[in-house]
C-alpha positions in Angstrom: 0.0 0.0 0.0 1.2 3.5 -0.9 -0.5 6.8 -0.4 0.3 10.5 -0.6 -1.7 11.3 2.6 0.3 13.4 5.0 -0.6 12.5 8.6 0.4 14.4 11.7 0.4 12.2 14.8 0.1 13.9 18.2 0.9 12.2 21.5 2.3 13.4 24.8 5.1 10.9 24.5 6.5 8.3 22.1 7.1 5.7 24.8 6.0 6.5 28.3 2.7 4.7 29.1 0.4 2.4 27.2 -1.3 5.1 25.1 2.0 6.7 23.8 3.5 3.2 23.1 0.4 2.4 21.0 0.6 5.8 19.2 4.2 5.2 18.2 3.4 1.7 17.0 0.5 3.1 14.8 2.9 5.8 13.5 5.4 3.0 12.6 2.8 0.9 10.9 1.7 3.9 8.8 5.2 4.6 7.7 5.7 0.9 6.8 2.5 1.2 4.6 3.9 4.2 2.7 1.8 6.9 4.5 3.8 10.1 5.1 3.4 10.2 8.9 5.2 12.6 11.3 4.8 12.2 15.1 4.8 15.2 17.4 5.4 14.8 21.1 6.2 16.7 24.2 8.6 13.9 25.4 10.7 12.3 22.8 12.7 9.4 24.2 13.3 6.9 21.4 15.6 8.9 19.2 13.5 8.3 16.1 14.0 11.2 13.5 10.4 10.8 12.4 9.3 11.9 15.9 9.5 15.6 16.6 9.9 16.8 20.1 10.3 20.4 21.4 13.1 21.9 19.3 14.2 25.0 21.3 15.2 25.4 24.9 12.2 27.6 25.5 9.9 25.0 24.0 11.4 22.2 26.1 11.0 24.3 29.3 7.4 25.1 28.4 6.6 21.4 27.8 8.1 20.4 31.1 6.4 23.3 32.9 3.0 22.5 31.4 3.3 18.8 32.2 4.2 19.6 35.8 1.3 22.1 36.1 -1.0 19.5 34.6 -0.1 17.1 37.4 -0.7 19.8 40.1 -4.1 20.7 38.6 -5.1 17.0 38.6 -4.6 16.9 42.4 -7.1 19.7 42.9 -9.9 17.1 42.5 -10.9 15.6 45.8 -12.1 12.1 45.3 -11.7 8.6 46.7 -11.3 7.1 43.1 -7.8 6.1 42.1 -7.7 7.5 38.5 -5.7 10.0 36.6 -7.3 13.4 36.0 -6.4 16.0 33.2 -7.7 19.5 32.9 -6.3 20.3 29.5 -6.8 24.1 30.1 -3.4 25.7 29.4 -3.3 27.4 25.9 -0.7 26.4 23.3 0.1 27.4 19.7 -0.5 24.0 18.3 -3.8 24.8 16.6 -2.4 27.7 14.6 0.6 25.6 13.6 -1.6 22.8 12.4 -3.9 25.0 10.5 -1.1 26.6 8.5 0.7 23.3 7.8 0.4 21.1 4.8 -1.0 18.3 6.9 -3.9 16.3 5.4 -5.1 14.6 8.5 -4.5 15.3 12.2 -4.3 12.1 14.2 -4.7 12.7 17.9 -3.8 10.2 20.6 -3.1 10.7 24.4 -2.6 14.4 24.2 -2.9 15.1 27.9 -0.1 16.3 30.2 -1.3 19.7 28.9 0.1 19.0 25.4 -3.1 20.3 23.8 -5.9 22.1 25.6 -9.6 21.5 25.1 -9.9 24.9 23.4 -6.9 24.1 21.1 -8.7 21.0 19.8 -11.8 23.1 19.0 -9.7 25.5 16.9 -8.2 22.8 14.6 -9.4 23.3 11.0 -8.2 20.1 9.5 -9.7 16.6 9.2 -9.3 14.9 12.6 -9.0 11.3 13.6 -8.7 10.7 17.3 -7.6 7.4 18.7 -8.8 7.1 22.3 -6.7 5.1 24.8 -9.0 5.7 27.8 -12.3 7.4 28.7 -11.1 11.0 29.1 -12.3 12.3 25.8 -16.0 11.8 26.7 -15.7 12.2 30.5 -14.9 15.1 32.7 -11.3 15.3 33.9 -11.3 11.5 34.7 -9.4 9.1 32.5 -11.5 6.1 33.7 -14.9 6.0 35.2 -17.3 3.2 36.3 -19.2 1.7 33.4 -22.7 2.0 34.9 -26.1 2.9 33.4 -26.2 6.2 35.5 -22.5 7.1 35.0 -22.0 10.9 34.4 -20.3 10.4 31.1 -23.5 8.7 29.9 -26.0 11.2 31.4 -24.0 14.5 31.3 -22.3 16.2 34.2 -25.0 17.9 36.2 -25.2 19.2 39.8 -27.6 16.5 40.9 -25.6 13.5 39.7 -22.1 14.0 41.1 -20.1 10.9 41.7 -20.1 9.7 45.3 -16.8 10.2 47.0 -16.1 13.5 45.5 -16.0 16.8 47.4 -15.1 20.4 46.9 -15.6 22.3 43.6 -16.9 20.1 40.8 -13.9 20.2 38.5 -15.1 17.2 36.5 -18.3 19.1 35.6 -16.3 22.2 34.7 -14.0 20.2 32.4 -16.9 18.4 30.7 -18.7 21.7 30.1 -15.6 23.1 28.4 -15.5 20.1 26.1 -19.1 20.6 25.3 -18.6 24.2 24.5 -15.4 24.0 22.5 -16.0 20.8 20.5 -19.3 21.7 18.9 -17.5 22.6 15.7 -15.7 19.3 15.7 -18.9 17.4 15.9 -20.3 19.4 12.9 -17.2 18.5 10.9 -17.7 14.8 11.7 -14.5 14.1 13.5 -13.7 10.4 13.3 -13.1 8.6 16.7 -11.2 5.4 16.8 -10.9 3.0 19.8 -9.0 -0.2 20.1 -11.9 -2.2 21.4 -15.7 -2.7 21.0 -16.2 -1.9 24.7 -14.6 1.6 24.4 -16.4 2.2 21.1 -19.7 1.4 22.8 -18.9 3.7 25.7 -18.1 6.6 23.3 -21.3 6.0 21.3 -23.4 6.0 24.5 -21.7 9.0 26.0 -23.6 12.3 26.3 -20.7 14.1 24.6 -19.9 11.9 21.6 -23.1 9.9 20.9 -23.5 11.4 17.5 -19.8 11.2 16.4 -18.4 8.5 14.1 -16.6 5.8 16.0 -14.5 3.0 14.5 -12.8 0.0 16.1 -9.2 -0.7 15.2 -6.9 -2.8 17.4 -3.5 -1.5 18.6 -0.8 -2.9 16.3 2.4 -4.8 17.0 5.4 -5.3 14.8 5.0 -9.1 14.7 8.5 -9.5 13.1 9.9 -8.3 16.5 7.2 -9.5 18.8 7.5 -13.3 18.2 8.3 -16.3 20.3 11.8 -16.8 21.6 13.1 -20.2 22.7 11.6 -20.8 26.2 14.7 -22.5 27.6 17.0 -19.7 26.4 14.6 -17.0 27.7 14.5 -18.5 31.1 18.3 -18.9 31.3 18.8 -15.2 30.3 16.3 -14.0 32.9 17.6 -16.4 35.6 14.2 -18.2 35.9 13.8 -21.9 36.7 13.8 -24.2 33.7 11.5 -27.0 34.9 8.7 -25.0 36.7 5.3 -23.9 35.3 5.5 -20.1 35.3 2.6 -17.6 35.5 3.3 -14.0 34.4 1.6 -10.8 35.6 2.7 -7.3 34.7 1.5 -3.7 35.1 3.2 -0.5 36.1 2.1 -0.1 39.7 -0.3 -3.0 39.1 -0.5 -4.1 42.7 -1.8 -0.7 43.9 -4.1 0.3 41.0 -7.6 -1.2 41.6 -8.3 -1.1 37.9 -5.5 -3.6 37.2 -7.2 -6.2 39.5 -4.2 -7.4 41.5 -6.6 -8.2 44.4 -8.6 -10.4 42.1 -5.4 -12.2 41.1 -4.6 -12.7 44.8 -8.0 -14.2 45.4 -7.6 -16.5 42.3 -4.2 -17.7 43.6 -5.9 -18.9 46.8 -8.1 -21.1 44.6 -5.0 -22.3 42.7 -3.1 -23.7 45.6 -2.5 -27.4 45.1 -4.0 -27.3 41.5 -0.8 -26.6 39.4 2.1 -28.5 40.8 5.3 -26.5 41.2 3.7 -23.2 40.0 5.8 -20.0 40.4 4.9 -16.4 39.6 6.7 -13.7 37.6 5.8 -10.1 38.3 7.2 -7.2 36.2 6.4 -3.5 36.5 7.6 -3.2 40.1 10.4 -4.4 42.5 9.8 -6.7 45.4 8.1 -4.7 48.2 9.8 -4.1 51.5 7.3 -6.4 53.1 6.4 -9.0 50.5 2.8 -10.3 50.4 2.5 -14.0 50.8 0.9 -15.1 47.5 1.1 -18.8 48.3 3.7 -19.4 45.5 7.4 -18.4 44.9 7.5 -15.0 43.2 10.2 -13.6 40.9 10.0 -9.8 40.8 11.5 -8.4 37.7 11.2 -4.6 38.4 10.4 -2.0 35.7 11.1 -3.2 32.2 12.1 -0.5 29.8 12.9 -2.3 26.6 11.0 -4.6 24.3 13.7 -7.2 24.1 13.4 -8.0 27.8 9.6 -7.9 27.6 9.7 -10.4 24.7 11.9 -12.7 26.7 9.5 -12.5 29.7 6.5 -13.4 27.6 8.4 -16.2 26.0 9.7 -17.5 29.3 6.2 -17.7 30.8 3.8 -20.5 30.2 0.7 -18.4 30.8 0.1 -14.6 31.1 -2.7 -13.4 33.5 -4.3 -10.0 33.0 -6.9 -9.7 35.8 -7.9 -6.1 34.9 -11.3 -4.7 35.7 -11.0 -2.1 32.9 -8.7 -2.0 29.9 -9.2 0.1 26.8 -7.4 -2.7 24.9 -4.8 -4.7 26.9 -1.4 -4.4 25.2 0.3 -6.8 27.6 -2.2 -9.4 26.5 -1.6 -8.8 22.8 2.1 -8.8 23.2 1.9 -12.1 25.1 -0.2 -13.6 22.3 2.4 -12.5 19.7 5.0 -14.3 21.6 2.9 -17.5 21.6 1.8 -17.3 25.2 -1.9 -17.8 26.0 -3.6 -15.4 28.3 -6.1 -15.6 31.2 -8.3 -12.6 31.7 -11.9 -11.6 32.5 -14.5 -11.5 29.7 -14.9 -7.8 30.0 -13.9 -4.4 28.5 -11.1 -4.3 25.9 -9.7 -7.8 26.7 -12.7 -9.4 25.2 -11.4 -8.4 21.7 -7.8 -9.5 22.3 -8.2 -13.2 22.9 -10.5 -16.0 22.0 -12.0 -18.1 24.8 -10.4 -21.5 25.0 -8.6 -20.9 21.7 -5.8 -18.4 22.5 -6.6 -18.0 26.1 -9.4 -18.1 28.7 -12.0 -15.4 29.4 -13.3 -15.9 33.0 -16.7 -14.6 34.2 -16.4 -11.0 35.3 -15.0 -10.6 38.0 -15.1 -14.1 39.6 -11.7 -15.0 41.0 -12.6 -18.6 41.2 -13.3 -18.8 37.5 -10.1 -17.0 36.8 -8.3 -19.7 38.7 -10.2 -22.3 36.8 -9.1 -20.7 33.6 -5.4 -20.6 34.6 -5.5 -24.2 35.6 -7.3 -25.2 32.3 -4.6 -23.4 30.3 -1.7 -25.2 32.1 -3.5 -28.5 31.6 -4.0 -27.9 27.9 -0.3 -26.8 27.5 0.8 -30.1 29.1 -0.9 -32.0 26.3 -0.1 -29.9 23.1 1.1 -26.6 21.7 -2.3 -25.8 20.1 -2.8 -22.8 22.4 0.6 -21.4 21.6 0.0 -21.7 17.9 -3.4 -20.1 18.1 -2.1 -17.2 20.2 0.5 -16.4 17.6 -1.9 -16.8 14.7 -4.4 -14.4 16.3 -1.7 -11.8 16.7 -0.6 -12.1 13.1 -4.1 -11.8 11.7 -5.4 -8.9 13.9 -2.5 -6.9 15.3 0.2 -6.9 12.6 1.3 -3.6 11.2 -0.1 -4.1 7.7 -3.5 -5.2 9.0 -3.9 -2.1 11.2 -2.4 0.3 8.7 -4.9 -0.7 6.0 -7.8 0.2 8.4 -6.3 3.6 9.3 -5.7 4.5 5.6 -9.4 3.9 4.9 -10.4 6.0 8.0 -8.1 8.8 6.9 -9.7 8.9 3.4 -13.2 8.9 4.9 -12.3 11.7 7.4 -10.9 13.9 4.5 -14.0 13.3 2.4 -16.3 14.2 5.3 -14.3 17.3 6.1 -14.5 18.4 2.5 -18.3 18.0 2.4 -18.7 19.9 5.7 -16.6 22.8 4.3 -18.8 23.2 1.2 
């Protein structure tokens, strides 16, 4: 595939966090498909010349200052919910730069950290495609909210329906009202929203803010030439992991303290697993061993923060089964990475993970959020693996068919063309 479309990708970072990692992979997939993609970030860490970070000392200082102020503003919200908050209220010059550029399509990603303000987005006069990596775009300042019938993002943010556990000034309502005000023009120009899962697409379509916007489902891509199985024995030797033990892998940045990642559900599942999988040991990445380790009932290998894809690939290949016990995931990149490395995944049959794996084909989807069934699924996966490599082959096959760069790039090329057509019709 080759196209003359010039796409400008906007993301707070090219590597820090799940959203930025997905954005960079989409950018790479587009380049591989012949699309003229340039990525603009506030934090450039990868050294890729196609990624443009702040160029001057002043611009670098502003990006750092804005990011810091964004964190301070987020802490103004008094709530008992453990979720990130973004105000997106500090003005930038991005809109004017975009409008005077030769860009054909503006492709937004996780543009928080005060990279782009709500008002900035409303001033863009180019076709826009926006890939959502969480619920912020149609919520208030929250990046994740409960998926309930009376959730504010579904009804609208009013005085009478404030979320329990919040106090002080209603900043979430203030942010939502600013979105409603500044994004009216975007809705009229039929901005195209993309999400990586059917769950997040349904949320956007049912939201008070985006219910009339066009929404597409496109999975996050992987370079399956890089993300592929490594020899299990070699991977275990390099990582100093036992050769003859069944290994269960769990990983998330701060995963044991973020309720959304479901570490408590994994703990409960491990209680049910005792005595079921002989010799089972755990691998946990994303954090170091705590000062006072929790007794999980099994030996644990803490791998700490992993900052490179080579080590991650070895971890997925070293493990027999990956467990992703999340309550909410926009997609679930650790699950798709594991599949690409031929490792089946156990997860709950909920949110974005429903799209990543097939039940009892490339993994096991447990009843939400029943720890006992998650344990049953983990045990079932180990039993199946002891009999054949069918799960491993199916996991790899699914990754190749759904998440490969060419498969995802084709879908984005079609969405770009549609967005440009719709923008042209709206302008006439």
